[in-house]
PDB file of N, CA, C, O and CB in Angstrom:
ATOM      1  N   MET A   1       3.329   0.670   7.805  1.00  0.00           N
ATOM      2  CA  MET A   1       3.801  -0.745   6.946  1.00  0.00           C
ATOM      3  C   MET A   1       5.116  -1.309   7.443  1.00  0.00           C
ATOM      4  O   MET A   1       5.588  -1.096   8.560  1.00  0.00           O
ATOM      5  CB  MET A   1       4.052  -0.449   5.261  1.00  0.00           C
ATOM      6  N   ILE A   2       5.769  -2.213   6.285  1.00  0.00           N
ATOM      7  CA  ILE A   2       7.111  -2.417   6.591  1.00  0.00           C
ATOM      8  C   ILE A   2       8.305  -1.405   5.991  1.00  0.00           C
ATOM      9  O   ILE A   2       8.178  -0.952   4.854  1.00  0.00           O
ATOM     10  CB  ILE A   2       7.338  -3.762   6.156  1.00  0.00           C
ATOM     11  N   PRO A   3       9.326  -1.116   6.713  1.00  0.00           N
ATOM     12  CA  PRO A   3      10.069  -0.307   6.225  1.00  0.00           C
ATOM     13  C   PRO A   3      11.018  -1.147   4.998  1.00  0.00           C
ATOM     14  O   PRO A   3      11.173  -2.368   4.985  1.00  0.00           O
ATOM     15  CB  PRO A   3      10.795   0.344   7.423  1.00  0.00           C
ATOM     16  N   THR A   4      11.517  -0.319   4.134  1.00  0.00           N
ATOM     17  CA  THR A   4      12.053  -0.580   2.772  1.00  0.00           C
ATOM     18  C   THR A   4      13.337  -1.728   3.041  1.00  0.00           C
ATOM     19  O   THR A   4      13.827  -2.540   2.256  1.00  0.00           O
ATOM     20  CB  THR A   4      12.616   0.997   2.016  1.00  0.00           C
ATOM     21  N   ASP A   5      13.616  -1.476   4.288  1.00  0.00           N
ATOM     22  CA  ASP A   5      15.152  -2.536   4.359  1.00  0.00           C
ATOM     23  C   ASP A   5      15.236  -3.434   5.170  1.00  0.00           C
ATOM     24  O   ASP A   5      16.289  -3.889   5.615  1.00  0.00           O
ATOM     25  CB  ASP A   5      16.443  -1.931   4.711  1.00  0.00           C
ATOM     26  N   GLU A   6      13.859  -3.864   5.513  1.00  0.00           N
ATOM     27  CA  GLU A   6      13.285  -4.864   6.390  1.00  0.00           C
ATOM     28  C   GLU A   6      13.085  -5.948   5.380  1.00  0.00           C
ATOM     29  O   GLU A   6      12.697  -5.571   4.274  1.00  0.00           O
ATOM     30  CB  GLU A   6      11.926  -4.406   7.189  1.00  0.00           C
ATOM     31  N   PRO A   7      13.331  -7.566   5.610  1.00  0.00           N
ATOM     32  CA  PRO A   7      12.880  -8.697   4.680  1.00  0.00           C
ATOM     33  C   PRO A   7      11.362  -8.689   4.997  1.00  0.00           C
ATOM     34  O   PRO A   7      10.905  -8.126   5.991  1.00  0.00           O
ATOM     35  CB  PRO A   7      13.650 -10.250   4.982  1.00  0.00           C
ATOM     36  N   VAL A   8      10.691  -9.284   4.178  1.00  0.00           N
ATOM     37  CA  VAL A   8       9.045  -9.555   3.898  1.00  0.00           C
ATOM     38  C   VAL A   8       8.879 -11.369   3.101  1.00  0.00           C
ATOM     39  O   VAL A   8       9.127 -11.722   1.948  1.00  0.00           O
ATOM     40  CB  VAL A   8       8.371  -7.991   2.456  1.00  0.00           C
ATOM     41  N   PRO A   9       8.502 -11.973   3.987  1.00  0.00           N
ATOM     42  CA  PRO A   9       8.320 -13.039   3.533  1.00  0.00           C
ATOM     43  C   PRO A   9       7.542 -13.295   2.696  1.00  0.00           C
ATOM     44  O   PRO A   9       6.595 -12.534   2.894  1.00  0.00           O
ATOM     45  CB  PRO A   9       8.184 -13.623   4.183  1.00  0.00           C
ATOM     46  N   LEU A  10       7.302 -14.017   1.708  1.00  0.00           N
ATOM     47  CA  LEU A  10       6.843 -14.419   0.408  1.00  0.00           C
ATOM     48  C   LEU A  10       6.079 -15.568   0.221  1.00  0.00           C
ATOM     49  O   LEU A  10       6.667 -16.536   0.704  1.00  0.00           O
ATOM     50  CB  LEU A  10       7.823 -14.555  -0.358  1.00  0.00           C
ATOM     51  N   PHE A  11       4.876 -15.894  -0.345  1.00  0.00           N
ATOM     52  CA  PHE A  11       4.617 -17.280  -0.645  1.00  0.00           C
ATOM     53  C   PHE A  11       4.396 -17.261  -2.139  1.00  0.00           C
ATOM     54  O   PHE A  11       3.972 -16.271  -2.734  1.00  0.00           O
ATOM     55  CB  PHE A  11       3.378 -17.890   0.174  1.00  0.00           C
ATOM     56  N   GLY A  12       4.673 -18.283  -2.650  1.00  0.00           N
ATOM     57  CA  GLY A  12       4.122 -18.791  -4.125  1.00  0.00           C
ATOM     58  C   GLY A  12       3.396 -19.699  -4.146  1.00  0.00           C
ATOM     59  O   GLY A  12       3.878 -20.708  -3.631  1.00  0.00           O
ATOM     60  N   VAL A  13       1.974 -19.841  -4.694  1.00  0.00           N
ATOM     61  CA  VAL A  13       1.187 -21.029  -4.554  1.00  0.00           C
ATOM     62  C   VAL A  13       0.554 -21.062  -5.903  1.00  0.00           C
ATOM     63  O   VAL A  13       0.004 -19.977  -6.091  1.00  0.00           O
ATOM     64  CB  VAL A  13       0.145 -21.015  -3.324  1.00  0.00           C
ATOM     65  N   PRO A  14       0.425 -21.766  -6.793  1.00  0.00           N
ATOM     66  CA  PRO A  14      -0.606 -21.885  -8.100  1.00  0.00           C
ATOM     67  C   PRO A  14      -1.712 -21.975  -8.111  1.00  0.00           C
ATOM     68  O   PRO A  14      -2.287 -22.604  -7.222  1.00  0.00           O
ATOM     69  CB  PRO A  14      -0.524 -22.740  -8.813  1.00  0.00           C
ATOM     70  N   LEU A  15      -2.318 -21.434  -9.027  1.00  0.00           N
ATOM     71  CA  LEU A  15      -3.483 -20.842  -8.985  1.00  0.00           C
ATOM     72  C   LEU A  15      -4.298 -21.888  -9.682  1.00  0.00           C
ATOM     73  O   LEU A  15      -3.745 -22.314 -10.695  1.00  0.00           O
ATOM     74  CB  LEU A  15      -3.490 -19.447  -9.575  1.00  0.00           C
ATOM     75  N   PRO A  16      -5.597 -22.474  -9.380  1.00  0.00           N
ATOM     76  CA  PRO A  16      -6.542 -21.784  -8.658  1.00  0.00           C
ATOM     77  C   PRO A  16      -6.658 -21.716  -6.909  1.00  0.00           C
ATOM     78  O   PRO A  16      -7.096 -20.934  -6.065  1.00  0.00           O
ATOM     79  CB  PRO A  16      -7.690 -22.342  -9.204  1.00  0.00           C
ATOM     80  N   GLU A  17      -5.904 -23.194  -6.957  1.00  0.00           N
ATOM     81  CA  GLU A  17      -5.269 -23.408  -5.456  1.00  0.00           C
ATOM     82  C   GLU A  17      -4.827 -22.584  -4.614  1.00  0.00           C
ATOM     83  O   GLU A  17      -5.193 -22.715  -3.447  1.00  0.00           O
ATOM     84  CB  GLU A  17      -4.321 -24.052  -5.419  1.00  0.00           C
ATOM     85  N   ALA A  18      -4.038 -21.651  -4.927  1.00  0.00           N
ATOM     86  CA  ALA A  18      -3.985 -20.079  -4.109  1.00  0.00           C
ATOM     87  C   ALA A  18      -5.152 -19.362  -3.499  1.00  0.00           C
ATOM     88  O   ALA A  18      -5.275 -18.927  -2.354  1.00  0.00           O
ATOM     89  CB  ALA A  18      -3.541 -18.999  -5.065  1.00  0.00           C
ATOM     90  N   LEU A  19      -6.047 -19.330  -4.596  1.00  0.00           N
ATOM     91  CA  LEU A  19      -7.206 -18.466  -3.737  1.00  0.00           C
ATOM     92  C   LEU A  19      -8.096 -19.258  -3.194  1.00  0.00           C
ATOM     93  O   LEU A  19      -9.040 -18.710  -2.626  1.00  0.00           O
ATOM     94  CB  LEU A  19      -8.053 -17.468  -4.527  1.00  0.00           C
ATOM     95  N   ASP A  20      -8.038 -20.629  -3.220  1.00  0.00           N
ATOM     96  CA  ASP A  20      -8.765 -21.227  -1.812  1.00  0.00           C
ATOM     97  C   ASP A  20      -7.976 -21.201  -0.546  1.00  0.00           C
ATOM     98  O   ASP A  20      -8.355 -21.175   0.625  1.00  0.00           O
ATOM     99  CB  ASP A  20      -9.142 -22.765  -1.960  1.00  0.00           C
ATOM    100  N   TRP A  21      -6.789 -21.213  -1.070  1.00  0.00           N
ATOM    101  CA  TRP A  21      -6.145 -21.242   0.180  1.00  0.00           C
ATOM    102  C   TRP A  21      -5.970 -19.937   0.836  1.00  0.00           C
ATOM    103  O   TRP A  21      -5.824 -19.940   2.059  1.00  0.00           O
ATOM    104  CB  TRP A  21      -4.912 -21.845   0.042  1.00  0.00           C
ATOM    105  N   ALA A  22      -5.964 -18.808   0.187  1.00  0.00           N
ATOM    106  CA  ALA A  22      -6.092 -17.583   0.676  1.00  0.00           C
ATOM    107  C   ALA A  22      -7.292 -17.122   1.369  1.00  0.00           C
ATOM    108  O   ALA A  22      -7.180 -16.429   2.379  1.00  0.00           O
ATOM    109  CB  ALA A  22      -5.879 -16.847  -0.243  1.00  0.00           C
ATOM    110  N   MET A  23      -8.551 -17.491   0.852  1.00  0.00           N
ATOM    111  CA  MET A  23      -9.814 -17.397   1.053  1.00  0.00           C
ATOM    112  C   MET A  23      -9.880 -18.012   2.567  1.00  0.00           C
ATOM    113  O   MET A  23     -10.476 -17.376   3.437  1.00  0.00           O
ATOM    114  CB  MET A  23     -10.652 -18.117  -0.109  1.00  0.00           C
ATOM    115  N   SER A  24      -9.301 -19.171   2.842  1.00  0.00           N
ATOM    116  CA  SER A  24      -9.486 -19.947   4.178  1.00  0.00           C
ATOM    117  C   SER A  24      -8.679 -19.337   5.235  1.00  0.00           C
ATOM    118  O   SER A  24      -8.542 -19.895   6.324  1.00  0.00           O
ATOM    119  CB  SER A  24      -9.075 -21.458   4.066  1.00  0.00           C
ATOM    120  N   PHE A  25      -8.064 -18.053   4.913  1.00  0.00           N
ATOM    121  CA  PHE A  25      -7.398 -17.787   6.037  1.00  0.00           C
ATOM    122  C   PHE A  25      -8.437 -16.425   6.818  1.00  0.00           C
ATOM    123  O   PHE A  25      -8.051 -15.655   7.698  1.00  0.00           O
ATOM    124  CB  PHE A  25      -5.686 -17.389   5.563  1.00  0.00           C
ATOM    125  N   GLY A  26      -9.709 -16.456   6.215  1.00  0.00           N
ATOM    126  CA  GLY A  26     -10.863 -15.866   7.105  1.00  0.00           C
ATOM    127  C   GLY A  26     -11.205 -16.773   8.334  1.00  0.00           C
ATOM    128  O   GLY A  26     -11.638 -16.254   9.362  1.00  0.00           O
ATOM    129  N   GLU A  27     -11.036 -17.980   8.248  1.00  0.00           N
ATOM    130  CA  GLU A  27     -11.358 -18.640   9.512  1.00  0.00           C
ATOM    131  C   GLU A  27     -10.356 -18.347  11.095  1.00  0.00           C
ATOM    132  O   GLU A  27     -10.623 -18.650  12.258  1.00  0.00           O
ATOM    133  CB  GLU A  27     -11.258 -20.209   9.044  1.00  0.00           C
ATOM    134  N   TYR A  28      -9.227 -17.685  10.533  1.00  0.00           N
ATOM    135  CA  TYR A  28      -7.985 -17.007  11.440  1.00  0.00           C
ATOM    136  C   TYR A  28      -8.154 -15.464  11.752  1.00  0.00           C
ATOM    137  O   TYR A  28      -7.289 -14.809  12.333  1.00  0.00           O
ATOM    138  CB  TYR A  28      -6.496 -17.141  10.603  1.00  0.00           C
ATOM    139  N   GLY A  29      -9.289 -14.982  11.331  1.00  0.00           N
ATOM    140  CA  GLY A  29      -9.316 -13.480  11.346  1.00  0.00           C
ATOM    141  C   GLY A  29      -8.924 -12.848  10.587  1.00  0.00           C
ATOM    142  O   GLY A  29      -9.158 -11.652  10.763  1.00  0.00           O
ATOM    143  N   VAL A  30      -8.226 -13.176   9.492  1.00  0.00           N
ATOM    144  CA  VAL A  30      -7.806 -12.341   8.409  1.00  0.00           C
ATOM    145  C   VAL A  30      -8.575 -11.723   7.237  1.00  0.00           C
ATOM    146  O   VAL A  30      -9.140 -12.406   6.383  1.00  0.00           O
ATOM    147  CB  VAL A  30      -6.971 -12.974   7.903  1.00  0.00           C
ATOM    148  N   THR A  31      -8.562 -10.620   7.251  1.00  0.00           N
ATOM    149  CA  THR A  31      -9.425  -9.956   6.220  1.00  0.00           C
ATOM    150  C   THR A  31      -9.358  -9.828   4.995  1.00  0.00           C
ATOM    151  O   THR A  31     -10.333  -9.926   4.250  1.00  0.00           O
ATOM    152  CB  THR A  31      -9.555  -8.991   6.385  1.00  0.00           C
ATOM    153  N   GLY A  32      -8.167  -9.587   4.625  1.00  0.00           N
ATOM    154  CA  GLY A  32      -7.748  -9.261   3.361  1.00  0.00           C
ATOM    155  C   GLY A  32      -5.965  -9.945   3.000  1.00  0.00           C
ATOM    156  O   GLY A  32      -5.133 -10.430   3.767  1.00  0.00           O
ATOM    157  N   VAL A  33      -5.935  -9.722   1.678  1.00  0.00           N
ATOM    158  CA  VAL A  33      -4.506  -9.954   1.343  1.00  0.00           C
ATOM    159  C   VAL A  33      -3.971  -8.692   0.641  1.00  0.00           C
ATOM    160  O   VAL A  33      -4.682  -7.784   0.209  1.00  0.00           O
ATOM    161  CB  VAL A  33      -4.326 -11.248   0.409  1.00  0.00           C
ATOM    162  N   VAL A  34      -2.484  -8.755   0.578  1.00  0.00           N
ATOM    163  CA  VAL A  34      -2.053  -8.042  -0.702  1.00  0.00           C
ATOM    164  C   VAL A  34      -1.791  -8.799  -1.700  1.00  0.00           C
ATOM    165  O   VAL A  34      -1.200  -9.845  -1.431  1.00  0.00           O
ATOM    166  CB  VAL A  34      -0.969  -7.284  -0.591  1.00  0.00           C
ATOM    167  N   ILE A  35      -2.160  -8.506  -3.238  1.00  0.00           N
ATOM    168  CA  ILE A  35      -1.877  -9.233  -4.446  1.00  0.00           C
ATOM    169  C   ILE A  35      -0.779  -8.764  -4.797  1.00  0.00           C
ATOM    170  O   ILE A  35      -0.502  -7.594  -4.534  1.00  0.00           O
ATOM    171  CB  ILE A  35      -2.788  -9.184  -5.485  1.00  0.00           C
ATOM    172  N   ASP A  36       0.128  -9.624  -5.503  1.00  0.00           N
ATOM    173  CA  ASP A  36       1.685  -9.338  -6.549  1.00  0.00           C
ATOM    174  C   ASP A  36       2.402  -8.447  -5.916  1.00  0.00           C
ATOM    175  O   ASP A  36       2.614  -7.402  -6.531  1.00  0.00           O
ATOM    176  CB  ASP A  36       1.533  -8.645  -8.174  1.00  0.00           C
ATOM    177  N   TYR A  37       2.941  -8.583  -4.615  1.00  0.00           N
ATOM    178  CA  TYR A  37       3.709  -7.715  -3.856  1.00  0.00           C
ATOM    179  C   TYR A  37       4.911  -8.094  -4.247  1.00  0.00           C
ATOM    180  O   TYR A  37       5.239  -9.280  -4.278  1.00  0.00           O
ATOM    181  CB  TYR A  37       3.524  -7.724  -2.436  1.00  0.00           C
ATOM    182  N   PRO A  38       5.755  -7.037  -4.613  1.00  0.00           N
ATOM    183  CA  PRO A  38       5.596  -5.804  -4.421  1.00  0.00           C
ATOM    184  C   PRO A  38       5.204  -5.272  -5.464  1.00  0.00           C
ATOM    185  O   PRO A  38       4.765  -4.148  -5.224  1.00  0.00           O
ATOM    186  CB  PRO A  38       6.526  -5.251  -3.980  1.00  0.00           C
ATOM    187  N   TYR A  39       5.130  -5.662  -6.973  1.00  0.00           N
ATOM    188  CA  TYR A  39       4.750  -5.349  -8.336  1.00  0.00           C
ATOM    189  C   TYR A  39       3.359  -4.488  -8.083  1.00  0.00           C
ATOM    190  O   TYR A  39       3.214  -3.270  -8.181  1.00  0.00           O
ATOM    191  CB  TYR A  39       4.556  -6.798  -9.310  1.00  0.00           C
ATOM    192  N   LEU A  40       2.515  -5.353  -7.776  1.00  0.00           N
ATOM    193  CA  LEU A  40       1.010  -4.672  -8.148  1.00  0.00           C
ATOM    194  C   LEU A  40       1.012  -3.939  -6.589  1.00  0.00           C
ATOM    195  O   LEU A  40       1.197  -2.730  -6.451  1.00  0.00           O
ATOM    196  CB  LEU A  40      -0.623  -6.049  -8.558  1.00  0.00           C
ATOM    197  N   GLY A  41       0.826  -4.676  -5.692  1.00  0.00           N
ATOM    198  CA  GLY A  41       0.587  -4.622  -4.189  1.00  0.00           C
ATOM    199  C   GLY A  41      -0.806  -4.096  -3.600  1.00  0.00           C
ATOM    200  O   GLY A  41      -0.912  -3.479  -2.540  1.00  0.00           O
ATOM    201  N   ALA A  42      -1.673  -4.379  -4.307  1.00  0.00           N
ATOM    202  CA  ALA A  42      -2.735  -4.121  -4.322  1.00  0.00           C
ATOM    203  C   ALA A  42      -3.676  -4.879  -3.127  1.00  0.00           C
ATOM    204  O   ALA A  42      -3.743  -6.099  -3.271  1.00  0.00           O
ATOM    205  CB  ALA A  42      -3.002  -4.314  -5.588  1.00  0.00           C
ATOM    206  N   TRP A  43      -4.341  -4.371  -2.076  1.00  0.00           N
ATOM    207  CA  TRP A  43      -4.841  -5.310  -1.255  1.00  0.00           C
ATOM    208  C   TRP A  43      -6.464  -5.296  -1.216  1.00  0.00           C
ATOM    209  O   TRP A  43      -7.112  -4.249  -1.209  1.00  0.00           O
ATOM    210  CB  TRP A  43      -4.220  -5.086   0.082  1.00  0.00           C
ATOM    211  N   SER A  44      -7.026  -6.570  -1.192  1.00  0.00           N
ATOM    212  CA  SER A  44      -7.955  -7.032  -1.563  1.00  0.00           C
ATOM    213  C   SER A  44      -8.658  -7.649  -0.580  1.00  0.00           C
ATOM    214  O   SER A  44      -7.925  -8.450   0.001  1.00  0.00           O
ATOM    215  CB  SER A  44      -7.705  -7.644  -2.449  1.00  0.00           C
ATOM    216  N   PRO A  45      -9.999  -7.622  -0.046  1.00  0.00           N
ATOM    217  CA  PRO A  45     -10.827  -7.997   0.832  1.00  0.00           C
ATOM    218  C   PRO A  45     -10.839  -9.612   0.606  1.00  0.00           C
ATOM    219  O   PRO A  45     -10.873 -10.000  -0.562  1.00  0.00           O
ATOM    220  CB  PRO A  45     -12.166  -7.222   0.678  1.00  0.00           C
ATOM    221  N   LEU A  46     -10.815 -10.537   1.617  1.00  0.00           N
ATOM    222  CA  LEU A  46     -10.786 -11.996   1.190  1.00  0.00           C
ATOM    223  C   LEU A  46     -11.977 -12.412   0.586  1.00  0.00           C
ATOM    224  O   LEU A  46     -11.986 -13.441  -0.090  1.00  0.00           O
ATOM    225  CB  LEU A  46     -10.537 -12.906   2.294  1.00  0.00           C
ATOM    226  N   ARG A  47     -13.345 -11.493   0.806  1.00  0.00           N
ATOM    227  CA  ARG A  47     -14.251 -11.404  -0.174  1.00  0.00           C
ATOM    228  C   ARG A  47     -14.368 -11.625  -1.512  1.00  0.00           C
ATOM    229  O   ARG A  47     -15.124 -12.373  -2.132  1.00  0.00           O
ATOM    230  CB  ARG A  47     -14.507 -10.593  -0.130  1.00  0.00           C
ATOM    231  N   ASN A  48     -13.360 -10.734  -1.941  1.00  0.00           N
ATOM    232  CA  ASN A  48     -13.383 -10.318  -3.125  1.00  0.00           C
ATOM    233  C   ASN A  48     -12.474 -11.225  -4.156  1.00  0.00           C
ATOM    234  O   ASN A  48     -12.281 -10.943  -5.339  1.00  0.00           O
ATOM    235  CB  ASN A  48     -13.012  -8.950  -3.032  1.00  0.00           C
ATOM    236  N   LEU A  49     -11.969 -12.346  -3.475  1.00  0.00           N
ATOM    237  CA  LEU A  49     -10.886 -13.199  -4.322  1.00  0.00           C
ATOM    238  C   LEU A  49     -11.604 -14.391  -5.004  1.00  0.00           C
ATOM    239  O   LEU A  49     -11.081 -15.090  -5.872  1.00  0.00           O
ATOM    240  CB  LEU A  49      -9.632 -13.823  -3.326  1.00  0.00           C
ATOM    241  N   GLN A  50     -12.817 -14.543  -4.536  1.00  0.00           N
ATOM    242  CA  GLN A  50     -13.531 -15.505  -5.111  1.00  0.00           C
ATOM    243  C   GLN A  50     -14.066 -14.956  -6.774  1.00  0.00           C
ATOM    244  O   GLN A  50     -14.335 -15.765  -7.663  1.00  0.00           O
ATOM    245  CB  GLN A  50     -14.764 -15.837  -4.009  1.00  0.00           C
ATOM    246  N   HIS A  51     -14.145 -13.468  -6.948  1.00  0.00           N
ATOM    247  CA  HIS A  51     -14.160 -13.148  -8.580  1.00  0.00           C
ATOM    248  C   HIS A  51     -12.602 -13.548  -9.141  1.00  0.00           C
ATOM    249  O   HIS A  51     -12.479 -13.140 -10.296  1.00  0.00           O
ATOM    250  CB  HIS A  51     -14.526 -11.265  -8.916  1.00  0.00           C
ATOM    251  N   LEU A  52     -11.783 -14.008  -8.806  1.00  0.00           N
ATOM    252  CA  LEU A  52     -10.816 -14.027  -9.407  1.00  0.00           C
ATOM    253  C   LEU A  52     -10.537 -15.603  -9.889  1.00  0.00           C
ATOM    254  O   LEU A  52      -9.624 -15.851 -10.677  1.00  0.00           O
ATOM    255  CB  LEU A  52      -9.871 -13.360  -8.603  1.00  0.00           C
ATOM    256  N   LYS A  53     -11.260 -16.472  -9.436  1.00  0.00           N
ATOM    257  CA  LYS A  53     -11.174 -17.629  -9.921  1.00  0.00           C
ATOM    258  C   LYS A  53     -11.652 -17.990 -11.250  1.00  0.00           C
ATOM    259  O   LYS A  53     -12.584 -17.264 -11.593  1.00  0.00           O
ATOM    260  CB  LYS A  53     -11.659 -18.292  -9.139  1.00  0.00           C
ATOM    261  N   PRO A  54     -11.339 -18.835 -12.076  1.00  0.00           N
ATOM    262  CA  PRO A  54     -11.753 -19.226 -13.447  1.00  0.00           C
ATOM    263  C   PRO A  54     -13.128 -19.659 -13.491  1.00  0.00           C
ATOM    264  O   PRO A  54     -13.588 -20.368 -12.596  1.00  0.00           O
ATOM    265  CB  PRO A  54     -10.910 -20.302 -13.992  1.00  0.00           C
ATOM    266  N   ALA A  55     -13.781 -19.293 -14.433  1.00  0.00           N
ATOM    267  CA  ALA A  55     -15.397 -19.831 -14.462  1.00  0.00           C
ATOM    268  C   ALA A  55     -15.482 -21.439 -14.662  1.00  0.00           C
ATOM    269  O   ALA A  55     -16.578 -21.999 -14.706  1.00  0.00           O
ATOM    270  CB  ALA A  55     -16.305 -19.080 -15.858  1.00  0.00           C
TER     271      ALA A  55
END
């Protein structure tokens, strides 16, 4: 991963647009994203992001 002393670019995008935007990364070969880094830091496959969208 990234050493603790290295900077990490972060994006903040409002929901639910953020989920659609992140799911579109699959077109470019991305398979997953890290959610709420550095606090939660959970990795999620892109296909699971659809379950986070409000009904």
